C-alpha positions in Angstrom: -18.9 18.1 -163.3 -15.6 18.7 -161.5 -15.4 15.0 -160.5 -15.8 13.8 -164.1 -13.0 16.1 -165.3 -10.7 15.3 -162.4 -11.3 11.5 -162.8 -8.0 10.0 -163.9 -7.9 7.4 -166.7 -6.4 4.2 -165.3 -3.7 2.5 -167.3 -2.4 -1.0 -167.0 0.8 -2.2 -168.6 2.9 -5.3 -169.2 6.4 -5.7 -170.4 8.4 -8.4 -172.1 12.1 -7.6 -171.8 15.1 -9.0 -173.7 13.2 -10.4 -176.6 15.6 -11.8 -179.3 14.4 -9.6 -182.2 15.1 -6.1 -183.5 12.7 -3.4 -182.2 11.9 -2.5 -185.9 10.5 -6.0 -186.5 8.5 -5.9 -183.2 7.1 -2.4 -184.1 5.6 -3.9 -187.3 3.3 -6.1 -185.1 2.7 -3.4 -182.4 1.6 -0.8 -185.0 -1.2 -3.2 -186.0 -2.8 -3.1 -182.6 -2.3 0.5 -181.5 -5.7 2.1 -180.6 -7.7 -1.0 -181.1 -10.1 -2.5 -178.6 -8.6 -5.4 -176.7 -10.7 -8.1 -178.3 -10.0 -6.9 -181.8 -6.3 -6.5 -181.0 -6.1 -10.1 -179.7 -7.7 -11.4 -182.9 -5.4 -9.3 -185.1 -2.2 -10.6 -183.3 -3.5 -14.2 -183.1 -3.9 -14.4 -186.9 -0.7 -12.5 -187.8 2.0 -14.4 -189.6 4.9 -12.4 -188.0 7.3 -14.3 -185.7 6.9 -11.7 -182.9 3.0 -12.0 -182.9 2.8 -14.7 -180.2 5.1 -12.7 -177.9 3.0 -9.6 -178.5 -0.1 -11.6 -177.8 1.3 -12.9 -174.6 2.2 -9.3 -173.4 -1.3 -8.1 -174.4 -3.0 -10.9 -172.4 -0.7 -10.1 -169.5 -1.8 -6.4 -169.6 -5.4 -7.5 -169.6 -4.8 -9.7 -166.6 -3.0 -6.9 -164.8 -6.1 -4.8 -165.3 -8.4 -7.4 -163.9 -6.1 -8.1 -160.9 -5.5 -4.5 -160.0 -9.2 -3.7 -160.3 -10.1 -6.5 -157.9 -7.3 -5.6 -155.4 -8.1 -1.9 -155.3 -11.9 -2.2 -155.7 -12.0 -0.4 -159.0 -14.8 -0.9 -161.5 -12.9 -1.8 -164.7 -14.8 -3.2 -167.5 -12.6 -5.5 -169.6 -14.8 -5.0 -172.6 -14.1 -1.3 -172.6 -10.3 -1.7 -172.6 -8.3 -0.6 -175.6 -4.6 -0.6 -176.5 -3.4 2.8 -175.5 0.3 2.4 -176.3 2.4 -0.4 -177.7 6.1 0.3 -178.1 9.3 -1.6 -178.6 12.4 -0.1 -177.1 15.9 -1.2 -177.9 17.7 -3.4 -175.3 21.4 -4.1 -175.1 23.1 -5.4 -178.2 25.0 -8.6 -178.4 28.3 -8.2 -180.2 29.2 -11.2 -182.3 32.1 -12.1 -184.8 31.7 -13.8 -188.1 34.8 -15.4 -189.7 35.9 -13.7 -192.9 38.3 -14.6 -195.7 42.1 -14.5 -195.2 41.9 -14.8 -191.4 39.9 -11.6 -190.9 36.8 -11.3 -188.8 33.7 -9.2 -189.3 31.7 -7.9 -186.3 27.9 -7.8 -186.3 25.3 -7.0 -183.6 22.3 -9.0 -182.5 19.6 -6.6 -181.4 17.3 -7.1 -178.5 13.9 -5.5 -177.9 11.9 -4.5 -174.8 8.2 -4.7 -175.6 5.7 -2.6 -173.6 1.9 -2.7 -174.0 -0.4 -0.3 -172.1 -4.2 -0.8 -172.0 -6.7 1.7 -170.7 -10.4 2.0 -170.3 -12.4 4.0 -172.8 -14.6 6.6 -171.2 -18.3 6.1 -171.8 -19.9 8.4 -174.4 -22.1 10.2 -171.8 -19.2 11.1 -169.5 -17.3 12.5 -172.5 -20.2 14.6 -173.8 -21.1 16.1 -170.4 -17.5 17.0 -169.6 -16.8 18.4 -173.1 -20.0 20.5 -173.6 -19.4 23.5 -171.4 -15.7 23.9 -172.5 -16.2 23.2 -176.2 -19.1 25.6 -176.9 -17.1 28.9 -176.7 -14.1 27.3 -178.3 -16.2 26.1 -181.2 -17.6 29.6 -181.8 -14.1 31.1 -181.8 -12.7 28.5 -184.2 -15.7 29.0 -186.6 -15.0 32.8 -186.6 -11.3 32.3 -187.3 -12.0 29.9 -190.1 -14.5 32.4 -191.7 -12.1 35.3 -191.4 -9.1 33.3 -192.9 -11.1 32.2 -195.9 -12.6 35.6 -196.6 -9.4 37.6 -196.0 -7.2 35.9 -198.6 -8.1 36.1 -202.3 -7.1 33.3 -204.6 -3.8 34.0 -206.3 -2.8 32.4 -209.6 0.8 31.7 -210.3 2.2 33.2 -213.5 3.7 30.8 -215.9 7.5 30.9 -215.7 9.3 32.1 -218.8 11.8 29.8 -220.2 15.1 31.3 -221.4 15.5 31.3 -225.2 17.8 28.5 -226.4 21.0 29.8 -227.9 21.8 28.6 -231.4 25.3 27.6 -232.1 26.9 29.5 -234.9 28.6 27.5 -237.6 
């Protein structure tokens, strides 16, 4: 059992740096795929209408390829069907400062934002490995949490709020 608990979850990542979009717009696409299985995430991104969807799809495919390559090089047993999107983030890159002409010879400054997109995939543990590792540790914890929940609900009686009294309206004397 010590080996199962000590076994580290392998993560594989891919980055796309200096993408010409704001991180906020990239996050809209990345939020769609967080936590999904790789196959479902690819379908979601492929059929998305956002402009950043093809870039995110390319990064996701790169992360999957990194997983297969590293598993072959290091002799790991990584099942691509068990991969899921662990993290998908868009960080802000350097901003490009630009100037737009304005009336009466003035100039307005604006900034073009750039995003760094990072996608990390990891392998989901099998259900049997999770249950064997979690059983011994979770049994005493489950009993304690059940006791705490029972004492909290029994100890506090229901309290009704009293209706707030409104101050009497003053009548104006004529």
